[in-house]
PDB file of the backbone (N, CA, C, O) and the ligand in Angstrom, with CONECT records:
HET     ZN  A 101       1
ATOM      1  N   MET A   1      72.334 135.435 130.420  1.00  0.00           N
ATOM      2  CA  MET A   1      73.527 134.721 129.636  1.00  0.00           C
ATOM      3  C   MET A   1      73.400 133.276 129.885  1.00  0.00           C
ATOM      4  O   MET A   1      73.529 132.738 130.985  1.00  0.00           O
ATOM      5  N   GLY A   2      73.146 132.719 128.811  1.00  0.00           N
ATOM      6  CA  GLY A   2      73.078 131.083 129.033  1.00  0.00           C
ATOM      7  C   GLY A   2      74.198 130.604 128.118  1.00  0.00           C
ATOM      8  O   GLY A   2      74.723 131.341 127.283  1.00  0.00           O
ATOM      9  N   GLU A   3      74.543 129.311 128.322  1.00  0.00           N
ATOM     10  CA  GLU A   3      75.701 128.658 127.731  1.00  0.00           C
ATOM     11  C   GLU A   3      75.202 127.966 126.434  1.00  0.00           C
ATOM     12  O   GLU A   3      74.577 126.906 126.388  1.00  0.00           O
ATOM     13  N   VAL A   4      75.539 128.656 125.503  1.00  0.00           N
ATOM     14  CA  VAL A   4      75.046 128.189 124.027  1.00  0.00           C
ATOM     15  C   VAL A   4      75.988 127.370 123.452  1.00  0.00           C
ATOM     16  O   VAL A   4      75.659 126.650 122.509  1.00  0.00           O
ATOM     17  N   TYR A   5      77.314 127.374 123.958  1.00  0.00           N
ATOM     18  CA  TYR A   5      78.203 126.497 123.297  1.00  0.00           C
ATOM     19  C   TYR A   5      78.220 124.971 123.964  1.00  0.00           C
ATOM     20  O   TYR A   5      77.942 124.736 125.140  1.00  0.00           O
ATOM     21  N   THR A   6      78.589 124.024 123.009  1.00  0.00           N
ATOM     22  CA  THR A   6      78.685 122.739 123.594  1.00  0.00           C
ATOM     23  C   THR A   6      79.988 122.477 124.362  1.00  0.00           C
ATOM     24  O   THR A   6      81.068 122.765 123.846  1.00  0.00           O
ATOM     25  N   LEU A   7      79.908 121.956 125.537  1.00  0.00           N
ATOM     26  CA  LEU A   7      81.145 121.742 126.268  1.00  0.00           C
ATOM     27  C   LEU A   7      81.937 120.680 125.601  1.00  0.00           C
ATOM     28  O   LEU A   7      81.387 119.792 124.950  1.00  0.00           O
ATOM     29  N   PRO A   8      83.137 120.753 125.746  1.00  0.00           N
ATOM     30  CA  PRO A   8      84.162 119.784 125.092  1.00  0.00           C
ATOM     31  C   PRO A   8      83.810 118.463 125.627  1.00  0.00           C
ATOM     32  O   PRO A   8      83.737 117.555 124.798  1.00  0.00           O
ATOM     33  N   SER A   9      83.600 118.211 126.747  1.00  0.00           N
ATOM     34  CA  SER A   9      83.430 116.916 127.401  1.00  0.00           C
ATOM     35  C   SER A   9      82.137 116.220 126.642  1.00  0.00           C
ATOM     36  O   SER A   9      82.136 115.037 126.304  1.00  0.00           O
ATOM     37  N   GLU A  10      81.078 117.096 126.433  1.00  0.00           N
ATOM     38  CA  GLU A  10      79.909 116.785 125.592  1.00  0.00           C
ATOM     39  C   GLU A  10      80.256 116.066 124.432  1.00  0.00           C
ATOM     40  O   GLU A  10      79.914 114.910 124.185  1.00  0.00           O
ATOM     41  N   ILE A  11      81.042 116.899 123.639  1.00  0.00           N
ATOM     42  CA  ILE A  11      81.509 116.333 122.160  1.00  0.00           C
ATOM     43  C   ILE A  11      82.287 115.087 122.452  1.00  0.00           C
ATOM     44  O   ILE A  11      81.960 114.063 121.851  1.00  0.00           O
ATOM     45  N   ALA A  12      83.306 115.056 123.328  1.00  0.00           N
ATOM     46  CA  ALA A  12      84.050 113.925 123.423  1.00  0.00           C
ATOM     47  C   ALA A  12      82.860 112.431 123.593  1.00  0.00           C
ATOM     48  O   ALA A  12      82.982 111.346 123.026  1.00  0.00           O
ATOM     49  N   ARG A  13      81.825 112.836 124.499  1.00  0.00           N
ATOM     50  CA  ARG A  13      81.048 111.750 124.855  1.00  0.00           C
ATOM     51  C   ARG A  13      80.159 111.428 123.420  1.00  0.00           C
ATOM     52  O   ARG A  13      79.912 110.275 123.067  1.00  0.00           O
ATOM     53  N   LEU A  14      79.784 112.471 122.762  1.00  0.00           N
ATOM     54  CA  LEU A  14      79.178 112.176 121.407  1.00  0.00           C
ATOM     55  C   LEU A  14      80.093 111.304 120.665  1.00  0.00           C
ATOM     56  O   LEU A  14      79.759 110.184 120.278  1.00  0.00           O
ATOM     57  N   ILE A  15      81.271 111.830 120.464  1.00  0.00           N
ATOM     58  CA  ILE A  15      82.185 110.978 119.526  1.00  0.00           C
ATOM     59  C   ILE A  15      82.336 109.575 120.152  1.00  0.00           C
ATOM     60  O   ILE A  15      82.443 108.612 119.393  1.00  0.00           O
ATOM     61  N   ARG A  16      82.352 109.402 121.472  1.00  0.00           N
ATOM     62  CA  ARG A  16      82.496 108.078 121.868  1.00  0.00           C
ATOM     63  C   ARG A  16      81.405 107.282 121.679  1.00  0.00           C
ATOM     64  O   ARG A  16      81.601 106.124 121.311  1.00  0.00           O
ATOM     65  N   SER A  17      80.232 107.695 121.869  1.00  0.00           N
ATOM     66  CA  SER A  17      78.954 106.939 121.614  1.00  0.00           C
ATOM     67  C   SER A  17      78.934 106.580 120.131  1.00  0.00           C
ATOM     68  O   SER A  17      78.512 105.489 119.745  1.00  0.00           O
ATOM     69  N   TYR A  18      79.451 107.624 119.218  1.00  0.00           N
ATOM     70  CA  TYR A  18      79.305 107.315 117.858  1.00  0.00           C
ATOM     71  C   TYR A  18      80.043 106.205 117.306  1.00  0.00           C
ATOM     72  O   TYR A  18      79.664 105.421 116.436  1.00  0.00           O
ATOM     73  N   ARG A  19      81.205 106.238 117.953  1.00  0.00           N
ATOM     74  CA  ARG A  19      82.232 105.051 117.421  1.00  0.00           C
ATOM     75  C   ARG A  19      82.350 104.187 118.466  1.00  0.00           C
ATOM     76  O   ARG A  19      83.487 104.010 118.903  1.00  0.00           O
ATOM     77  N   ARG A  20      81.420 103.594 118.981  1.00  0.00           N
ATOM     78  CA  ARG A  20      81.171 102.464 120.119  1.00  0.00           C
ATOM     79  C   ARG A  20      81.539 101.163 119.386  1.00  0.00           C
ATOM     80  O   ARG A  20      81.367 101.030 118.174  1.00  0.00           O
ATOM     81  N   ARG A  21      82.068 100.182 120.206  1.00  0.00           N
ATOM     82  CA  ARG A  21      82.457  98.923 119.767  1.00  0.00           C
ATOM     83  C   ARG A  21      81.126  98.035 119.263  1.00  0.00           C
ATOM     84  O   ARG A  21      80.001  98.092 119.760  1.00  0.00           O
ATOM     85  N   HIS A  22      81.495  97.329 118.312  1.00  0.00           N
ATOM     86  CA  HIS A  22      80.565  96.282 117.793  1.00  0.00           C
ATOM     87  C   HIS A  22      81.172  95.002 117.833  1.00  0.00           C
ATOM     88  O   HIS A  22      82.388  94.822 117.779  1.00  0.00           O
ATOM     89  N   LYS A  23      80.281  94.082 117.931  1.00  0.00           N
ATOM     90  CA  LYS A  23      80.773  92.564 117.618  1.00  0.00           C
ATOM     91  C   LYS A  23      80.604  92.343 115.992  1.00  0.00           C
ATOM     92  O   LYS A  23      79.605  92.468 115.285  1.00  0.00           O
ATOM     93  N   LEU A  24      81.876  91.991 115.685  1.00  0.00           N
ATOM     94  CA  LEU A  24      82.119  91.831 114.339  1.00  0.00           C
ATOM     95  C   LEU A  24      82.669  90.443 114.149  1.00  0.00           C
ATOM     96  O   LEU A  24      83.169  89.798 115.071  1.00  0.00           O
ATOM     97  N   VAL A  25      82.543  89.973 112.791  1.00  0.00           N
ATOM     98  CA  VAL A  25      83.112  88.678 112.413  1.00  0.00           C
ATOM     99  C   VAL A  25      84.428  88.869 111.460  1.00  0.00           C
ATOM    100  O   VAL A  25      84.289  89.579 110.465  1.00  0.00           O
ATOM    101  N   CYS A  26      85.506  88.358 111.680  1.00  0.00           N
ATOM    102  CA  CYS A  26      86.655  88.631 110.754  1.00  0.00           C
ATOM    103  C   CYS A  26      86.334  87.793 109.372  1.00  0.00           C
ATOM    104  O   CYS A  26      86.009  86.607 109.424  1.00  0.00           O
ATOM    105  N   PRO A  27      86.443  88.456 108.231  1.00  0.00           N
ATOM    106  CA  PRO A  27      86.052  87.625 106.972  1.00  0.00           C
ATOM    107  C   PRO A  27      87.358  86.771 106.620  1.00  0.00           C
ATOM    108  O   PRO A  27      87.364  85.924 105.727  1.00  0.00           O
ATOM    109  N   VAL A  28      88.343  87.050 107.327  1.00  0.00           N
ATOM    110  CA  VAL A  28      89.638  86.159 106.932  1.00  0.00           C
ATOM    111  C   VAL A  28      89.702  84.948 107.726  1.00  0.00           C
ATOM    112  O   VAL A  28      89.733  83.849 107.173  1.00  0.00           O
ATOM    113  N   CYS A  29      89.726  85.093 109.132  1.00  0.00           N
ATOM    114  CA  CYS A  29      89.843  83.810 109.907  1.00  0.00           C
ATOM    115  C   CYS A  29      88.276  83.283 110.628  1.00  0.00           C
ATOM    116  O   CYS A  29      88.058  82.188 111.146  1.00  0.00           O
ATOM    117  N   GLY A  30      87.418  84.307 110.485  1.00  0.00           N
ATOM    118  CA  GLY A  30      86.066  83.786 110.839  1.00  0.00           C
ATOM    119  C   GLY A  30      85.978  84.043 112.477  1.00  0.00           C
ATOM    120  O   GLY A  30      85.028  83.543 113.078  1.00  0.00           O
ATOM    121  N   GLN A  31      86.860  84.737 113.121  1.00  0.00           N
ATOM    122  CA  GLN A  31      86.861  85.100 114.498  1.00  0.00           C
ATOM    123  C   GLN A  31      85.868  86.202 114.926  1.00  0.00           C
ATOM    124  O   GLN A  31      85.725  87.247 114.290  1.00  0.00           O
ATOM    125  N   GLU A  32      85.221  85.903 116.003  1.00  0.00           N
ATOM    126  CA  GLU A  32      84.433  87.113 116.426  1.00  0.00           C
ATOM    127  C   GLU A  32      85.273  88.099 117.130  1.00  0.00           C
ATOM    128  O   GLU A  32      86.010  87.656 118.011  1.00  0.00           O
ATOM    129  N   PHE A  33      85.283  89.324 116.892  1.00  0.00           N
ATOM    130  CA  PHE A  33      85.964  90.221 117.793  1.00  0.00           C
ATOM    131  C   PHE A  33      85.312  91.506 118.019  1.00  0.00           C
ATOM    132  O   PHE A  33      84.466  91.770 117.164  1.00  0.00           O
ATOM    133  N   GLU A  34      85.465  92.326 118.881  1.00  0.00           N
ATOM    134  CA  GLU A  34      85.012  93.617 119.132  1.00  0.00           C
ATOM    135  C   GLU A  34      85.848  94.700 118.411  1.00  0.00           C
ATOM    136  O   GLU A  34      87.073  94.762 118.514  1.00  0.00           O
ATOM    137  N   GLY A  35      85.147  95.494 117.724  1.00  0.00           N
ATOM    138  CA  GLY A  35      85.941  96.381 117.040  1.00  0.00           C
ATOM    139  C   GLY A  35      85.128  97.819 116.807  1.00  0.00           C
ATOM    140  O   GLY A  35      83.907  97.901 116.940  1.00  0.00           O
ATOM    141  N   GLU A  36      85.818  98.721 116.511  1.00  0.00           N
ATOM    142  CA  GLU A  36      85.164 100.145 116.221  1.00  0.00           C
ATOM    143  C   GLU A  36      84.257 100.065 115.013  1.00  0.00           C
ATOM    144  O   GLU A  36      84.383  99.081 114.285  1.00  0.00           O
ATOM    145  N   THR A  37      83.496 100.844 114.762  1.00  0.00           N
ATOM    146  CA  THR A  37      82.767 101.017 113.580  1.00  0.00           C
ATOM    147  C   THR A  37      83.801 101.307 112.273  1.00  0.00           C
ATOM    148  O   THR A  37      84.688 102.161 112.276  1.00  0.00           O
ATOM    149  N   GLY A  38      83.540 100.564 111.363  1.00  0.00           N
ATOM    150  CA  GLY A  38      84.561 100.665 110.175  1.00  0.00           C
ATOM    151  C   GLY A  38      85.761  99.791 110.143  1.00  0.00           C
ATOM    152  O   GLY A  38      86.567  99.708 109.217  1.00  0.00           O
ATOM    153  N   ARG A  39      85.778  99.119 111.329  1.00  0.00           N
ATOM    154  CA  ARG A  39      86.963  97.976 111.337  1.00  0.00           C
ATOM    155  C   ARG A  39      86.344  96.886 110.666  1.00  0.00           C
ATOM    156  O   ARG A  39      85.140  96.635 110.709  1.00  0.00           O
ATOM    157  N   LYS A  40      87.224  96.237 110.036  1.00  0.00           N
ATOM    158  CA  LYS A  40      86.687  95.035 109.276  1.00  0.00           C
ATOM    159  C   LYS A  40      87.470  93.801 109.569  1.00  0.00           C
ATOM    160  O   LYS A  40      86.966  92.710 109.301  1.00  0.00           O
ATOM    161  N   TYR A  41      88.696  93.881 110.112  1.00  0.00           N
ATOM    162  CA  TYR A  41      89.454  92.739 110.405  1.00  0.00           C
ATOM    163  C   TYR A  41      89.876  92.419 111.988  1.00  0.00           C
ATOM    164  O   TYR A  41      90.053  93.401 112.709  1.00  0.00           O
ATOM    165  N   CYS A  42      89.992  91.497 112.384  1.00  0.00           N
ATOM    166  CA  CYS A  42      90.226  91.258 113.800  1.00  0.00           C
ATOM    167  C   CYS A  42      91.652  91.883 114.243  1.00  0.00           C
ATOM    168  O   CYS A  42      91.852  92.403 115.340  1.00  0.00           O
ATOM    169  N   SER A  43      92.524  91.760 113.305  1.00  0.00           N
ATOM    170  CA  SER A  43      94.057  92.184 113.509  1.00  0.00           C
ATOM    171  C   SER A  43      94.472  92.708 112.311  1.00  0.00           C
ATOM    172  O   SER A  43      93.804  92.656 111.278  1.00  0.00           O
ATOM    173  N   ARG A  44      95.673  93.264 112.429  1.00  0.00           N
ATOM    174  CA  ARG A  44      96.489  93.848 111.339  1.00  0.00           C
ATOM    175  C   ARG A  44      96.962  92.576 110.477  1.00  0.00           C
ATOM    176  O   ARG A  44      96.971  92.692 109.252  1.00  0.00           O
ATOM    177  N   ARG A  45      97.345  91.403 111.055  1.00  0.00           N
ATOM    178  CA  ARG A  45      97.783  90.272 110.253  1.00  0.00           C
ATOM    179  C   ARG A  45      96.734  89.801 109.312  1.00  0.00           C
ATOM    180  O   ARG A  45      97.022  89.349 108.204  1.00  0.00           O
ATOM    181  N   CYS A  46      95.371  89.919 109.807  1.00  0.00           N
ATOM    182  CA  CYS A  46      94.314  89.536 108.772  1.00  0.00           C
ATOM    183  C   CYS A  46      94.142  90.404 107.710  1.00  0.00           C
ATOM    184  O   CYS A  46      93.865  89.991 106.584  1.00  0.00           O
ATOM    185  N   ALA A  47      94.310  91.765 108.022  1.00  0.00           N
ATOM    186  CA  ALA A  47      94.067  92.675 107.300  1.00  0.00           C
ATOM    187  C   ALA A  47      95.184  92.694 106.108  1.00  0.00           C
ATOM    188  O   ALA A  47      94.847  93.001 104.965  1.00  0.00           O
ATOM    189  N   ASN A  48      96.335  92.400 106.385  1.00  0.00           N
ATOM    190  CA  ASN A  48      97.601  92.364 105.685  1.00  0.00           C
ATOM    191  C   ASN A  48      97.129  90.889 104.674  1.00  0.00           C
ATOM    192  O   ASN A  48      97.328  90.887 103.459  1.00  0.00           O
ATOM    193  N   ARG A  49      96.620  89.936 105.259  1.00  0.00           N
ATOM    194  CA  ARG A  49      96.503  88.682 104.538  1.00  0.00           C
ATOM    195  C   ARG A  49      95.426  88.974 103.338  1.00  0.00           C
ATOM    196  O   ARG A  49      95.539  88.629 102.162  1.00  0.00           O
ATOM    197  N   ALA A  50      94.418  89.655 103.906  1.00  0.00           N
ATOM    198  CA  ALA A  50      93.261  89.985 103.059  1.00  0.00           C
ATOM    199  C   ALA A  50      93.832  90.919 101.759  1.00  0.00           C
ATOM    200  O   ALA A  50      93.472  90.746 100.594  1.00  0.00           O
ATOM    201  N   ALA A  51      94.660  91.799 102.149  1.00  0.00           N
ATOM    202  CA  ALA A  51      95.180  92.707 101.157  1.00  0.00           C
ATOM    203  C   ALA A  51      96.083  91.966 100.174  1.00  0.00           C
ATOM    204  O   ALA A  51      96.059  92.190  98.964  1.00  0.00           O
ATOM    205  N   SER A  52      96.769  91.196 100.677  1.00  0.00           N
ATOM    206  CA  SER A  52      97.846  90.307  99.806  1.00  0.00           C
ATOM    207  C   SER A  52      97.039  89.368  98.930  1.00  0.00           C
ATOM    208  O   SER A  52      97.361  89.232  97.750  1.00  0.00           O
ATOM    209  N   ARG A  53      96.072  88.755  99.410  1.00  0.00           N
ATOM    210  CA  ARG A  53      95.192  87.752  98.956  1.00  0.00           C
ATOM    211  C   ARG A  53      94.524  88.476  97.493  1.00  0.00           C
ATOM    212  O   ARG A  53      94.487  87.975  96.369  1.00  0.00           O
ATOM    213  N   GLY A  54      94.090  89.640  97.882  1.00  0.00           N
ATOM    214  CA  GLY A  54      93.493  90.481  96.827  1.00  0.00           C
ATOM    215  C   GLY A  54      94.402  90.823  95.818  1.00  0.00           C
ATOM    216  O   GLY A  54      94.104  90.736  94.627  1.00  0.00           O
ATOM    217  N   TYR A  55      95.564  91.231  96.247  1.00  0.00           N
ATOM    218  CA  TYR A  55      96.459  91.585  95.292  1.00  0.00           C
ATOM    219  C   TYR A  55      96.915  90.497  94.438  1.00  0.00           C
ATOM    220  O   TYR A  55      97.207  90.758  93.271  1.00  0.00           O
ATOM    221  N   ARG A  56      97.018  89.212  94.915  1.00  0.00           N
ATOM    222  CA  ARG A  56      97.414  87.981  94.298  1.00  0.00           C
ATOM    223  C   ARG A  56      96.040  87.714  93.265  1.00  0.00           C
ATOM    224  O   ARG A  56      96.254  87.396  92.095  1.00  0.00           O
ATOM    225  N   GLN A  57      95.048  87.819  93.620  1.00  0.00           N
ATOM    226  CA  GLN A  57      93.803  87.467  92.721  1.00  0.00           C
ATOM    227  C   GLN A  57      93.789  88.479  91.730  1.00  0.00           C
ATOM    228  O   GLN A  57      93.611  88.053  90.589  1.00  0.00           O
ATOM    229  N   ARG A  58      93.933  89.750  91.859  1.00  0.00           N
ATOM    230  CA  ARG A  58      94.112  90.884  90.905  1.00  0.00           C
ATOM    231  C   ARG A  58      95.190  90.606  89.895  1.00  0.00           C
ATOM    232  O   ARG A  58      94.947  90.673  88.690  1.00  0.00           O
ATOM    233  N   ASN A  59      96.400  90.289  90.374  1.00  0.00           N
ATOM    234  CA  ASN A  59      97.509  90.156  89.633  1.00  0.00           C
ATOM    235  C   ASN A  59      97.907  88.864  89.191  1.00  0.00           C
ATOM    236  O   ASN A  59      99.062  88.655  88.820  1.00  0.00           O
ATOM    237  N   LEU A  60      96.916  87.870  89.206  1.00  0.00           N
ATOM    238  CA  LEU A  60      97.366  86.507  89.020  1.00  0.00           C
ATOM    239  C   LEU A  60      97.832  86.115  87.623  1.00  0.00           C
ATOM    240  O   LEU A  60      98.645  85.213  87.422  1.00  0.00           O
ATOM    241  N   GLU A  61      97.212  86.919  86.590  1.00  0.00           N
ATOM    242  CA  GLU A  61      97.786  86.870  85.193  1.00  0.00           C
ATOM    243  C   GLU A  61      98.967  87.366  84.997  1.00  0.00           C
ATOM    244  O   GLU A  61      99.760  86.850  84.209  1.00  0.00           O
ATOM    245  N   LYS A  62      99.237  88.471  85.719  1.00  0.00           N
ATOM    246  CA  LYS A  62     100.583  89.248  85.320  1.00  0.00           C
ATOM    247  C   LYS A  62     101.623  88.259  86.044  1.00  0.00           C
ATOM    248  O   LYS A  62     102.712  88.114  85.490  1.00  0.00           O
ATOM    249  N   ILE A  63     101.388  87.622  87.148  1.00  0.00           N
ATOM    250  CA  ILE A  63     102.476  86.943  87.963  1.00  0.00           C
ATOM    251  C   ILE A  63     102.569  85.648  87.222  1.00  0.00           C
ATOM    252  O   ILE A  63     103.680  85.119  87.238  1.00  0.00           O
ATOM    253  N   ARG A  64     101.604  85.036  86.571  1.00  0.00           N
ATOM    254  CA  ARG A  64     101.615  83.828  85.801  1.00  0.00           C
ATOM    255  C   ARG A  64     102.467  84.239  84.509  1.00  0.00           C
ATOM    256  O   ARG A  64     103.430  83.522  84.238  1.00  0.00           O
ATOM    257  N   ALA A  65     102.222  85.193  83.801  1.00  0.00           N
ATOM    258  CA  ALA A  65     103.074  85.535  82.717  1.00  0.00           C
ATOM    259  C   ALA A  65     104.409  85.859  83.018  1.00  0.00           C
ATOM    260  O   ALA A  65     105.295  85.546  82.223  1.00  0.00           O
ATOM    261  N   ARG A  66     104.701  86.538  84.230  1.00  0.00           N
ATOM    262  CA  ARG A  66     106.150  86.736  84.481  1.00  0.00           C
ATOM    263  C   ARG A  66     107.062  85.325  84.797  1.00  0.00           C
ATOM    264  O   ARG A  66     108.235  85.125  84.482  1.00  0.00           O
ATOM    265  N   GLN A  67     106.164  84.452  85.496  1.00  0.00           N
ATOM    266  CA  GLN A  67     106.814  83.111  85.648  1.00  0.00           C
ATOM    267  C   GLN A  67     106.970  82.437  84.337  1.00  0.00           C
ATOM    268  O   GLN A  67     108.019  81.824  84.144  1.00  0.00           O
ATOM    269  N   ARG A  68     106.116  82.467  83.463  1.00  0.00           N
ATOM    270  CA  ARG A  68     106.232  81.751  82.120  1.00  0.00           C
ATOM    271  C   ARG A  68     107.315  82.303  81.488  1.00  0.00           C
ATOM    272  O   ARG A  68     108.089  81.521  80.935  1.00  0.00           O
ATOM    273  N   GLU A  69     107.564  83.604  81.444  1.00  0.00           N
ATOM    274  CA  GLU A  69     108.546  84.463  80.847  1.00  0.00           C
ATOM    275  C   GLU A  69     109.952  83.968  81.199  1.00  0.00           C
ATOM    276  O   GLU A  69     110.849  83.597  80.442  1.00  0.00           O
ATOM    277  N   ARG A  70     109.925  84.056  82.566  1.00  0.00           N
ATOM    278  CA  ARG A  70     111.377  83.464  83.296  1.00  0.00           C
ATOM    279  C   ARG A  70     111.695  82.132  82.845  1.00  0.00           C
ATOM    280  O   ARG A  70     112.816  81.886  82.398  1.00  0.00           O
ATOM    281  N   TYR A  71     110.682  81.146  82.937  1.00  0.00           N
ATOM    282  CA  TYR A  71     110.753  79.863  82.603  1.00  0.00           C
ATOM    283  C   TYR A  71     111.648  79.706  81.194  1.00  0.00           C
ATOM    284  O   TYR A  71     112.653  79.013  81.036  1.00  0.00           O
ATOM    285  N   HIS A  72     111.004  80.524  80.265  1.00  0.00           N
ATOM    286  CA  HIS A  72     111.251  80.351  78.972  1.00  0.00           C
ATOM    287  C   HIS A  72     112.712  80.812  78.711  1.00  0.00           C
ATOM    288  O   HIS A  72     113.426  80.306  77.845  1.00  0.00           O
ATOM    289  N   ARG A  73     113.137  81.947  79.642  1.00  0.00           N
ATOM    290  CA  ARG A  73     114.460  82.603  79.507  1.00  0.00           C
ATOM    291  C   ARG A  73     115.581  81.585  79.889  1.00  0.00           C
ATOM    292  O   ARG A  73     116.709  81.509  79.403  1.00  0.00           O
ATOM    293  N   LEU A  74     114.982  80.772  80.932  1.00  0.00           N
ATOM    294  CA  LEU A  74     116.060  80.012  81.729  1.00  0.00           C
ATOM    295  C   LEU A  74     116.326  78.721  80.543  1.00  0.00           C
ATOM    296  O   LEU A  74     117.431  78.240  80.294  1.00  0.00           O
ATOM    297  N   LYS A  75     115.252  78.385  80.015  1.00  0.00           N
ATOM    298  CA  LYS A  75     115.346  77.362  78.874  1.00  0.00           C
ATOM    299  C   LYS A  75     116.329  77.854  77.759  1.00  0.00           C
ATOM    300  O   LYS A  75     117.176  77.090  77.296  1.00  0.00           O
ATOM    301  N   ALA A  76     116.211  78.991  77.391  1.00  0.00           N
ATOM    302  CA  ALA A  76     116.846  79.560  76.268  1.00  0.00           C
ATOM    303  C   ALA A  76     118.410  79.560  76.458  1.00  0.00           C
ATOM    304  O   ALA A  76     119.146  79.187  75.544  1.00  0.00           O
ATOM    305  N   SER A  77     118.850  79.948  77.558  1.00  0.00           N
ATOM    306  CA  SER A  77     120.333  80.043  77.806  1.00  0.00           C
ATOM    307  C   SER A  77     120.679  79.269  79.013  1.00  0.00           C
ATOM    308  O   SER A  77     120.872  79.808  80.103  1.00  0.00           O
ATOM    309  N   PRO A  78     120.766  77.840  78.783  1.00  0.00           N
ATOM    310  CA  PRO A  78     121.254  77.022  80.001  1.00  0.00           C
ATOM    311  C   PRO A  78     122.643  77.057  80.346  1.00  0.00           C
ATOM    312  O   PRO A  78     123.055  76.560  81.394  1.00  0.00           O
ATOM    313  N   THR A  79     123.416  77.648  79.473  1.00  0.00           N
ATOM    314  CA  THR A  79     124.935  77.619  79.619  1.00  0.00           C
ATOM    315  C   THR A  79     125.364  78.555  80.844  1.00  0.00           C
ATOM    316  O   THR A  79     126.094  78.160  81.754  1.00  0.00           O
ATOM    317  N   THR A  80     124.756  80.007  80.749  1.00  0.00           N
ATOM    318  CA  THR A  80     125.137  80.753  81.791  1.00  0.00           C
ATOM    319  C   THR A  80     124.221  80.732  82.789  1.00  0.00           C
ATOM    320  O   THR A  80     123.019  80.883  82.570  1.00  0.00           O
ATOM    321  N   GLY A  81     124.763  80.527  84.060  1.00  0.00           N
ATOM    322  CA  GLY A  81     123.921  80.546  85.321  1.00  0.00           C
ATOM    323  C   GLY A  81     124.697  81.139  86.503  1.00  0.00           C
ATOM    324  O   GLY A  81     125.871  81.511  86.486  1.00  0.00           O
ATOM    325  N   PRO A  82     123.794  81.164  87.588  1.00  0.00           N
ATOM    326  CA  PRO A  82     124.656  81.828  88.741  1.00  0.00           C
ATOM    327  C   PRO A  82     125.263  80.699  89.546  1.00  0.00           C
ATOM    328  O   PRO A  82     125.887  80.983  90.568  1.00  0.00           O
ATOM    329  N   GLY A  83     125.132  79.481  89.176  1.00  0.00           N
ATOM    330  CA  GLY A  83     125.823  78.437  89.791  1.00  0.00           C
ATOM    331  C   GLY A  83     127.258  78.100  89.483  1.00  0.00           C
ATOM    332  O   GLY A  83     127.691  76.953  89.590  1.00  0.00           O
ATOM    333  N   GLN A  84     128.047  79.216  89.065  1.00  0.00           N
ATOM    334  CA  GLN A  84     129.583  78.938  88.700  1.00  0.00           C
ATOM    335  C   GLN A  84     130.389  79.161  89.798  1.00  0.00           C
ATOM    336  O   GLN A  84     130.074  79.925  90.710  1.00  0.00           O
ATOM    337  N   ALA A  85     131.590  78.421  89.744  1.00  0.00           N
ATOM    338  CA  ALA A  85     132.394  78.381  90.735  1.00  0.00           C
ATOM    339  C   ALA A  85     133.178  79.558  91.042  1.00  0.00           C
ATOM    340  O   ALA A  85     133.931  80.074  90.216  1.00  0.00           O
ATOM    341  N   GLY A  86     133.003  80.009  92.272  1.00  0.00           N
ATOM    342  CA  GLY A  86     133.843  81.266  92.693  1.00  0.00           C
ATOM    343  C   GLY A  86     134.966  80.934  93.174  1.00  0.00           C
ATOM    344  O   GLY A  86     135.342  79.766  93.267  1.00  0.00           O
ATOM    345  N   PRO A  87     135.763  82.156  93.611  1.00  0.00           N
ATOM    346  CA  PRO A  87     136.882  82.047  94.060  1.00  0.00           C
ATOM    347  C   PRO A  87     136.969  81.825  95.539  1.00  0.00           C
ATOM    348  O   PRO A  87     137.865  82.294  96.240  1.00  0.00           O
ATOM    349  N   GLU A  88     135.970  81.071  95.974  1.00  0.00           N
ATOM    350  CA  GLU A  88     135.736  81.007  97.649  1.00  0.00           C
ATOM    351  C   GLU A  88     136.936  79.985  98.199  1.00  0.00           C
ATOM    352  O   GLU A  88     137.463  80.162  99.297  1.00  0.00           O
ATOM    353  N   ASN A  89     137.278  78.965  97.362  1.00  0.00           N
ATOM    354  CA  ASN A  89     138.428  78.047  97.712  1.00  0.00           C
ATOM    355  C   ASN A  89     139.644  78.574  97.157  1.00  0.00           C
ATOM    356  O   ASN A  89     140.044  78.173  96.064  1.00  0.00           O
ATOM    357  N   GLY A  90     140.279  79.459  97.836  1.00  0.00           N
ATOM    358  CA  GLY A  90     141.425  80.112  97.545  1.00  0.00           C
ATOM    359  C   GLY A  90     142.575  79.113  97.028  1.00  0.00           C
ATOM    360  O   GLY A  90     142.358  77.903  97.082  1.00  0.00           O
ATOM    361  N   PRO A  91     143.839  79.618  96.509  1.00  0.00           N
ATOM    362  CA  PRO A  91     144.819  78.746  96.296  1.00  0.00           C
ATOM    363  C   PRO A  91     145.344  78.211  97.488  1.00  0.00           C
ATOM    364  O   PRO A  91     145.194  78.880  98.510  1.00  0.00           O
ATOM    365  N   PRO A  92     146.079  76.859  97.567  1.00  0.00           N
ATOM    366  CA  PRO A  92     146.409  76.420  98.709  1.00  0.00           C
ATOM    367  C   PRO A  92     147.833  76.810  99.229  1.00  0.00           C
ATOM    368  O   PRO A  92     148.557  76.053  99.876  1.00  0.00           O
ATOM    369  N   SER A  93     148.150  78.129  98.852  1.00  0.00           N
ATOM    370  CA  SER A  93     149.527  78.679  99.090  1.00  0.00           C
ATOM    371  C   SER A  93     149.736  78.939 100.470  1.00  0.00           C
ATOM    372  O   SER A  93     150.900  78.927 100.871  1.00  0.00           O
ATOM    373  N   ASP A  94     148.732  79.194 101.339  1.00  0.00           N
ATOM    374  CA  ASP A  94     149.202  79.308 102.717  1.00  0.00           C
ATOM    375  C   ASP A  94     149.406  78.126 103.695  1.00  0.00           C
ATOM    376  O   ASP A  94     149.643  78.254 104.896  1.00  0.00           O
ATOM    377  N   ARG A  95     149.284  76.981 103.035  1.00  0.00           N
ATOM    378  CA  ARG A  95     149.321  75.853 103.787  1.00  0.00           C
ATOM    379  C   ARG A  95     150.961  75.373 103.863  1.00  0.00           C
ATOM    380  O   ARG A  95     151.678  75.403 102.863  1.00  0.00           O
ATOM    381  N   PRO A  96     151.322  75.037 104.869  1.00  0.00           N
ATOM    382  CA  PRO A  96     152.727  74.696 104.994  1.00  0.00           C
ATOM    383  C   PRO A  96     153.190  73.360 104.250  1.00  0.00           C
ATOM    384  O   PRO A  96     154.366  72.998 104.305  1.00  0.00           O
TER     385      PRO A  96
HETATM  386 ZN    ZN A 101      90.974  87.558 111.686  1.00  0.00          ZN2+
END
């Protein structure tokens, strides 16, 4: 009777050696860091920054069009705005 099955510790070692750490360079900040295989950025902050940057680049036309539309709408109706005087300064009836 031989041991034909692989020991769990053997598997764990295999996995560990498979996803060992590499020296990588972050494409966002250019910093060298040690990361597992498949990791791209040195930190979550850089990953977020890269993601938001990509989003901006992809939706630049959309964002510009929206800004232009808002600008025209503001110009079209200059009478009604959010800067109206509210009832914050109540009546001075509580004064003696
Ligand atoms: Zn980075």
